[in-house]
C-alpha positions as CSV (number, residue, x, y, z in Angstrom):
1,M,-56.4,45.9,-38.0
2,E,-55.7,43.1,-40.5
3,Q,-57.1,39.7,-39.6
4,V,-55.5,36.3,-40.2
5,G,-58.1,33.5,-40.4
6,N,-58.0,29.7,-40.3
7,A,-60.6,27.0,-40.2
8,N,-61.3,27.2,-36.5
9,N,-60.9,30.8,-35.4
10,D,-59.5,34.2,-36.3
11,I,-56.2,35.4,-34.8
12,Q,-54.9,38.9,-35.0
13,A,-51.5,39.0,-36.8
14,D,-50.2,41.4,-34.1
15,D,-50.9,38.8,-31.4
16,I,-48.4,36.3,-32.9
17,P,-45.0,36.7,-31.2
18,V,-42.4,38.1,-33.6
19,A,-40.1,35.0,-33.0
20,Q,-42.9,32.7,-34.3
21,R,-43.8,34.7,-37.5
22,E,-42.6,33.4,-40.7
23,S,-43.2,36.8,-42.4
24,Q,-44.2,40.3,-41.7
25,P,-46.2,42.7,-43.9
26,D,-44.4,45.7,-45.3
27,A,-45.8,49.2,-45.6
28,K,-47.9,48.2,-48.6
29,G,-49.2,45.1,-47.0
30,A,-46.9,42.6,-48.9
31,A,-45.4,39.9,-46.8
32,I,-41.6,40.0,-46.5
33,A,-39.3,37.2,-45.0
34,I,-37.6,38.1,-41.7
35,Q,-33.8,37.9,-42.0
36,P,-31.7,36.4,-39.1
37,P,-29.7,39.0,-37.3
38,R,-26.3,39.4,-38.8
39,R,-24.8,40.4,-35.4
40,M,-25.6,37.0,-33.9
41,A,-24.2,35.1,-36.9
42,R,-20.9,37.0,-36.6
43,F,-20.8,36.4,-32.9
44,G,-21.2,32.6,-33.4
45,L,-18.5,32.6,-36.0
46,W,-16.0,34.3,-33.7
47,M,-16.9,31.8,-30.9
48,V,-15.9,28.9,-33.2
49,V,-12.7,30.6,-34.2
50,G,-11.8,31.4,-30.6
51,V,-12.3,27.7,-29.5
52,L,-10.1,26.5,-32.3
53,L,-7.3,29.0,-31.5
54,A,-7.4,28.0,-27.8
55,L,-7.0,24.3,-28.7
56,L,-4.2,25.0,-31.1
57,L,-2.3,27.2,-28.6
58,G,-2.8,24.7,-25.8
59,G,-1.2,21.9,-27.9
60,I,1.7,24.0,-28.9
61,T,2.3,25.1,-25.3
62,T,2.3,21.5,-24.0
63,M,4.9,20.5,-26.5
64,L,7.2,23.5,-26.2
65,L,7.1,24.4,-22.5
66,P,9.1,21.4,-21.2
67,R,11.8,22.1,-23.8
68,L,12.0,25.8,-23.0
69,T,12.0,25.4,-19.2
70,G,13.7,22.0,-18.9
71,D,10.9,20.8,-16.7
72,S,9.0,17.7,-17.8
73,S,6.6,17.8,-14.9
74,I,3.7,18.8,-17.0
75,V,4.1,15.9,-19.4
76,D,4.8,13.5,-16.5
77,S,1.6,14.7,-14.7
78,A,-0.5,14.1,-17.8
79,S,1.0,10.6,-18.2
80,S,0.3,9.9,-14.5
81,T,-3.3,10.9,-15.0
82,I,-3.7,8.6,-17.9
83,E,-2.2,5.6,-16.1
84,A,-4.3,6.3,-13.0
85,S,-7.4,6.2,-15.1
86,G,-6.5,2.7,-16.2
87,A,-5.8,3.6,-19.8
88,E,-3.2,1.6,-21.7
89,T,0.2,3.2,-22.4
90,D,3.1,2.2,-24.6
91,A,5.6,2.4,-21.8
92,D,7.2,-0.9,-20.8
93,D,7.2,-2.1,-17.2
94,P,10.9,-1.6,-16.2
95,A,10.5,-4.0,-13.3
96,L,10.6,-7.3,-15.1
97,P,11.5,-8.6,-18.6
98,D,8.7,-9.4,-21.1
99,D,9.2,-13.2,-20.9
100,V,8.2,-13.4,-17.2
101,L,5.1,-15.3,-16.5
102,L,3.2,-14.5,-13.2
103,G,6.5,-13.3,-11.6
104,H,8.6,-16.3,-12.8
105,F,11.4,-16.5,-15.4
106,P,11.5,-19.3,-18.0
107,Y,14.2,-22.0,-17.5
108,D,15.4,-24.8,-19.7
109,E,15.2,-28.3,-18.4
110,A,18.6,-29.8,-17.4
111,L,19.6,-33.0,-19.3
112,D,19.7,-36.2,-17.3
113,S,23.4,-36.7,-18.2
114,T,24.2,-33.5,-16.3
115,L,22.5,-34.6,-13.0
116,E,24.0,-36.4,-10.0
117,P,22.0,-38.1,-7.3
118,L,22.1,-36.8,-3.7
119,T,20.0,-39.6,-2.1
120,A,20.4,-43.3,-2.2
121,D,17.2,-43.8,-4.2
122,G,18.2,-41.1,-6.7
123,S,15.0,-39.2,-6.2
124,I,16.8,-35.9,-5.5
125,R,19.3,-34.8,-8.0
126,L,21.3,-31.7,-8.9
127,R,23.8,-30.7,-11.6
128,E,27.2,-32.1,-10.9
129,S,28.8,-28.9,-9.7
130,A,25.9,-28.1,-7.4
131,A,25.7,-31.7,-6.1
132,E,29.3,-31.7,-5.1
133,R,29.0,-28.4,-3.2
134,M,25.7,-29.6,-1.5
135,I,27.5,-32.7,-0.2
136,E,30.2,-30.5,1.3
137,L,27.5,-28.2,2.8
138,L,25.7,-31.2,4.4
139,E,28.9,-32.5,5.9
140,A,29.7,-29.0,7.3
141,A,26.2,-28.8,8.8
142,R,26.6,-32.2,10.5
143,R,29.8,-31.1,12.1
144,D,27.9,-28.2,13.6
145,N,25.2,-30.6,14.8
146,I,22.7,-29.4,12.2
147,Q,20.6,-32.1,10.5
148,L,19.5,-30.8,7.1
149,E,17.0,-32.8,5.1
150,L,16.8,-32.6,1.4
151,L,13.2,-32.3,0.2
152,S,13.3,-31.6,-3.5
153,G,15.9,-31.1,-6.2
154,F,15.6,-31.3,-10.0
155,R,12.1,-31.3,-11.4
156,S,11.1,-31.9,-15.0
157,V,8.5,-29.8,-16.8
158,E,6.1,-32.8,-16.5
159,D,6.6,-32.9,-12.8
160,Q,6.0,-29.2,-12.4
161,T,2.8,-29.5,-14.5
162,T,1.4,-31.8,-12.0
163,I,2.5,-29.7,-9.0
164,F,1.1,-26.5,-10.5
165,F,-2.1,-27.4,-12.2
166,D,-3.3,-30.4,-10.1
167,R,-2.7,-28.7,-6.8
168,K,-4.2,-25.5,-8.1
169,A,-7.4,-27.4,-8.9
170,E,-7.4,-29.2,-5.6
171,R,-7.1,-26.0,-3.6
172,R,-9.4,-24.0,-5.9
173,Q,-6.7,-21.4,-6.5
174,R,-6.6,-18.9,-9.2
175,A,-3.5,-19.0,-11.5
176,V,-2.0,-15.8,-9.9
177,E,-2.6,-17.3,-6.4
178,R,-0.9,-20.6,-7.3
179,A,2.0,-18.8,-9.0
180,S,2.8,-16.9,-5.7
181,V,3.8,-20.3,-4.1
182,S,4.7,-22.5,-7.1
183,A,6.1,-21.7,-10.6
184,P,4.2,-22.7,-13.7
185,P,5.7,-25.5,-15.8
186,G,8.7,-24.3,-17.8
187,Y,9.3,-21.5,-15.3
188,S,10.6,-23.3,-12.2
189,E,14.2,-22.9,-11.0
190,H,14.0,-26.6,-10.2
191,H,14.2,-27.3,-14.0
192,T,17.8,-26.0,-14.0
193,G,19.2,-28.7,-11.7
194,Y,20.6,-25.9,-9.5
195,A,17.7,-25.3,-7.1
196,I,17.0,-27.4,-4.0
197,D,14.5,-27.3,-1.1
198,V,15.8,-28.1,2.4
199,G,14.3,-28.7,5.8
200,D,15.3,-29.3,9.4
201,A,15.2,-33.1,10.0
202,R,14.5,-32.5,13.7
203,E,11.4,-30.4,12.9
204,P,9.6,-32.0,10.0
205,D,6.4,-30.0,10.7
206,T,8.2,-26.9,9.4
207,H,9.0,-28.4,6.0
208,L,8.0,-26.1,3.1
209,I,6.4,-23.5,5.3
210,E,7.6,-20.1,6.6
211,A,8.0,-21.5,10.1
212,F,11.2,-23.1,8.8
213,E,12.9,-19.7,9.3
214,D,12.6,-20.3,13.0
215,T,14.6,-23.5,13.0
216,D,18.3,-24.0,13.7
217,A,18.7,-25.4,10.2
218,F,17.6,-22.2,8.6
219,E,19.7,-20.1,10.8
220,W,22.7,-22.2,9.9
221,M,21.9,-22.0,6.2
222,E,21.5,-18.2,6.4
223,E,25.0,-18.0,7.9
224,N,26.8,-20.6,5.9
225,A,25.1,-21.4,2.5
226,A,27.1,-18.7,0.7
227,R,30.3,-20.4,1.6
228,F,29.2,-23.3,-0.7
229,G,27.7,-21.2,-3.5
230,F,24.1,-21.3,-2.5
231,E,21.7,-18.4,-2.0
232,L,18.1,-17.9,-1.0
233,S,16.0,-17.7,-4.2
234,F,12.9,-15.9,-2.8
235,P,13.6,-13.7,0.3
236,R,11.0,-11.4,1.6
237,N,9.9,-8.6,-0.7
238,N,11.8,-10.1,-3.6
239,P,11.5,-8.2,-6.9
240,Q,9.7,-11.1,-8.6
241,G,6.8,-10.9,-6.2
242,V,7.0,-14.5,-5.3
243,S,6.0,-15.5,-1.8
244,Y,8.8,-15.8,0.8
245,E,10.3,-19.3,0.7
246,P,13.0,-19.8,3.4
247,W,13.4,-23.4,2.3
248,H,14.2,-22.8,-1.4
249,W,17.9,-22.3,-2.3
250,R,19.8,-22.1,-5.6
251,F,23.4,-22.7,-6.5
252,V,25.2,-19.8,-8.1
253,G,28.7,-21.0,-7.5
254,D,30.0,-21.3,-11.0
255,R,29.7,-19.3,-14.3
256,H,26.9,-21.3,-15.8
257,S,24.7,-21.2,-12.8
258,L,25.3,-17.5,-12.2
259,E,24.4,-16.7,-15.9
260,T,21.3,-19.0,-15.6
261,F,19.8,-16.8,-12.9
262,Y,21.2,-13.4,-13.5
263,K,22.3,-12.9,-17.2
264,S,19.8,-10.8,-19.2
265,R,17.5,-10.6,-16.1
266,N,16.4,-7.1,-15.0
267,I,16.8,-8.0,-11.3
268,R,19.4,-7.3,-8.7
269,P,20.5,-9.8,-6.1
270,E,19.1,-9.3,-2.6
271,L,21.8,-8.0,-0.2
272,P,21.8,-9.1,3.5
273,D,21.2,-6.5,6.2
274,R,24.7,-7.2,7.7
275,P,27.8,-6.0,5.9
276,L,29.1,-8.3,3.2
277,V,32.6,-8.0,4.5
278,P,33.3,-7.5,8.2
279,P,35.0,-4.2,9.0
280,S,38.0,-6.0,10.4
281,E,38.6,-7.8,7.0
282,R,38.2,-4.7,4.8
283,P,41.3,-3.4,3.0
């Protein structure tokens, strides 16, 4: 038997596993290189081809199946999976327009020349059309023994800057937390001269809090404000995601005010639970 020697010991060639040999002797004793099995090479090639074909057919099926069957559930399911994983998509959020900031729409600041005072000291002002109707509303409430108190009307962007950022810092609120109760400067309805905050003069401890909804003043406003062109800006579960504010009302009683709050806005007005028109008055 042929011996293979090295510096340390002699090892028999037949004791070296076939897989570890670099060459094997032929019949005449000459070393020949071992060739890789051709069958394994062909098998690997067919595996690669099979994977590529599977990927290609899968892509074609995904594109054509919804068109052939009229069912887009496959594509929708895939999109849902991507969105659930937190990946970004090109789809726009249909709920609110792109110019919304933290749930609030941008508003232009009303000019001083368009504003009329509602209080003796002139601290609370509205646009002329809204002011006239608010005076009528206050007189009607007094006739019903309701004492409404005006708390805030027009605010400049500078005023809103203080209200938003200074109080945010004082209360250690994050921007999104502050925006749920107060609009950022440039995005407050008070800029328009059409928005006003009201309270019950007999229950001042309910001013600017949800408890105002339990007062006689709020009940009266809920029943009568629409007669004078006013509506609640932020009812419960409003589409803007702003906290419920039973004290915050806006005037929509003429074309300009209506366009200010609804034109080009992808929102729908909140409808009351009761019928808009009593059955007895329907045609």
